N, C-alpha and C positions, 0 to 999 in steps of 0.2 A: 395865749389867751386862757384865762381861767374860766371853767364851766361850773355852774352851780349844779352839782350832781343831785342834790336834793330835789331841785326842780325838774331835772331831766328824767329822773327815775321814779317820780311820784306814781304810786300804784294804789288803786282802791280795791279793797277786797269786800265781797258781799258775804255777809255772815248768815244769811237766810234765817234771821231771827223771827220773821213773820210767816215762815212757811211751815206747814203742819204735815210734812211728808213722813215717811217711815223713820223710826228712830235710828235705824242703822245708817241710813243715808245722812241724816242730820248730824249724827255723831262723827261720821267720816269727814264731813265738810268742816265741822268745828275743830276736829283734830288737825285737819290740814291747815286751817287758818291759824291755829295756835303755833304749829310748826313753822309756818311762814313768818309769824311775828317774832319767833325765836331765832330767825335766820336759818332754820333747818329746811332749806328749800327742796332738797331731794326727798325728805320725808313728806313734806307738804305735797309734792308732786305725786308721790305714791298714794297718799290719802285721796287726793282729788281724782286720780284715775280709778281708784276703788269705788268712789262714789259715782263715777261716770257710768259704771255698769248698771246702776239703778236708774239714773236719769241721763241717757246718752246725748240728748240734744238740748241741754240746758245752757243758754247764753251766759248765765252767771257763772256756771262752772267752767265754761270755756275761758271766760275772762280770768278766773283765778288760776287756771292751768297756764294761761299765757303769762301771768305774772310770775309764777314759779319758774317757768322756762326762761323768762327774761333774766331773772336773778342768777340763774345758772349759766348765763351766757349763750343759751341756745336760742338765738334770735330767729332762726327760721321757724322753729316750733312756736315761738312767741307770736310771730306774725300770723301763722296759720290759725292759732286759737283766738287771737284778738279779732281776726277777720270773721271767724265763725260767730263770735260774740255779737257782731253787728246785726245778726238776724234776730232782732228783738224789737218789741214795741215800746220798750222803756227807753225814752230819750236820754235819761241820765246815764244808763249803761252804755248806750251808743256813743254819747259824747266822750265818756272816759275811755272807751275802747279805742276810739279814733285818736284821742290824745296819746294813749300809750302805744298805739301803732306808730305815731309820730316819734315818740321816744325811742322805739325799737329801730325804726329806720335811721334815726339820727345816729344811734350806736353803730349801725352797720355802715355808716358813711354814705347812705343813700339820702342825700339832703333834699332832693327834689320830691321824693315820696313823703319824706318827713314834713316838708312844707305843705303838701297837699293834705296830709292827715290833720295837721294843726288847723289849717284853714277850715276844713269840714267840721272839726270839733268846735271851732269858734262860731260857725254858723248856727250850731245848736245852743252853745253857751257863750255868747259874746263877752261875758264878764269874767271869763277864766283868765286871770293874770298870768298864771304859769304857762298856759297855751300861747298867750301873746308874746311872752318873753322868749319861749322856745322857738316860736315862729320867726322872730327877728334874728335869733341866733342861728337858726338853720339857713335863713336867707344869706346871712353874712358868711357862713361857712361855705355855702354853695358858690358865692361870688369869689371867695378866696381860692377855692379849689378849682374853679373853672378857669381862672387865669393861667395857673401853671399847666393845666391840661391843654389849654389852647397854645401856650408857648411850646409845650412838648410836641403837640401835633404839628405846629409850624416847623419846629426843628426837625422832626421826622420827615416832613414834607420836603424841607430844604435838603436834607441829607439824601432823600430818595432822588430828588431832582439832580443833585450833584453826581450821585452814582449813575443815574441814567445818562447824564451829560458825559461823564467819564467813559462809560461803556460805548457811547456813540463815537467819542473821540478815538477810543481804542479800535473800534470797528472801522472808522474812516482811515486811521493810520494803517491798519492791516490791509484794507482795500488799496490804499495808495501804494503801499509797499509791494503788494501783489501786482498792481498795474505797472509799477516801475520795473519789477522783475520781468514782467512780460515784455515791456518795451525794450529793456536791455537785451533780453533773449532774442527779440525780433531784430534789433539792430545788429547783434552778433551774427545772426543768421544771414542778414542782408550783406554784411561785410564779408562773410564767408562765401556767399554766392558771387559777390563782386570780385573777390580775389580769384575765385575759380574761373570766372568769366575772363578776367584779365590774363590769367595763365593760359586759358584756351586761345585767346586772341594772340598772345605772344607766341605760343606754340605754332599757331596757324601762320603767322607772319614769318616766323623762322623757317617753317617748312616751305612756304612760298618762296622765300629768298634763296633757300637751299636749292629748290627746284629750278629757280631762275639761273642760279650760278652753275648748275650742272649741265653738261653737254651730252646729248644722246650718243649712242654708239654709232648710229648712222651718220649723224652730223660730223662726228670725229673722223670717220672713214672718208667721208666726202671731202672734208678739209684736207686730210692727209693726201688723198688722191690728187686734189687740186695742187697741193704743194709739189707733189712729185711731177705732175705735168708741167708746172712752171719751171721746176728744176731742169727737166729734160729740154724744154725750150731754150732755157738759158745755156745749157751745154751745147746745144746745136748752134746757137748764135756764136758762141766762143769758138767752136771749131771752124765755122765759116770765116770768122775774122782771121783766124790763124792761116787758113789757106790763102786768103786774099793777101795777107801780109808777105808771104813768101814770093809772090810774083812781082818782079821789079819793073817790067815793061821794056827792058832792053834785050836786044838779041846779041849775045856775045858770040 
């Protein structure tokens, strides 16, 4: 989009032709105005500042200093001096100061303040075609710049939401992993305890079976004595049978 720079940077300089102040002051202002016209903006600024020592609160001088600062790209100083120039009873100076404030804000990319300045200038001078043109241009630029900013903000918001979601997923996965590890560890501990319990039960059963199969010394002796007694009885019976067998019953 091509911008009409002549319209954007229109500056009015006040030459103080009707002012009868000290000759030094008038000469400094006129020299500053001539330097400004010759595009020697640094020299113009020096002359205006020198004149400022004579009349430190002159709205007209603030206006011209703002113009020299604008031309040198020092927009902060331009805004400061144009704002000071508004402290005047001359509505023409106020209208042009607000107009050039709009131009300065426009150059700074501050389209909202530019719009406000142009609107206030038009309230004073509704017939200013340059102010009307620049106002519409500033509105258009604000609209065009707001959309990318909104898109960028939305993209940043989406990105942040995705990052937050990813962080939450990572956190959940970490927690699930930890829970699984705890569960696995608990299961292993339970298995270990169960194995130990089974071993203890098996050992106990084995011991009980072993104790069941074992015969005490007293029982063994008792059984042995019983066997001996039985054997003695058997021997006695055998002897008696032998004795009885030898007797025939006849008397030879």
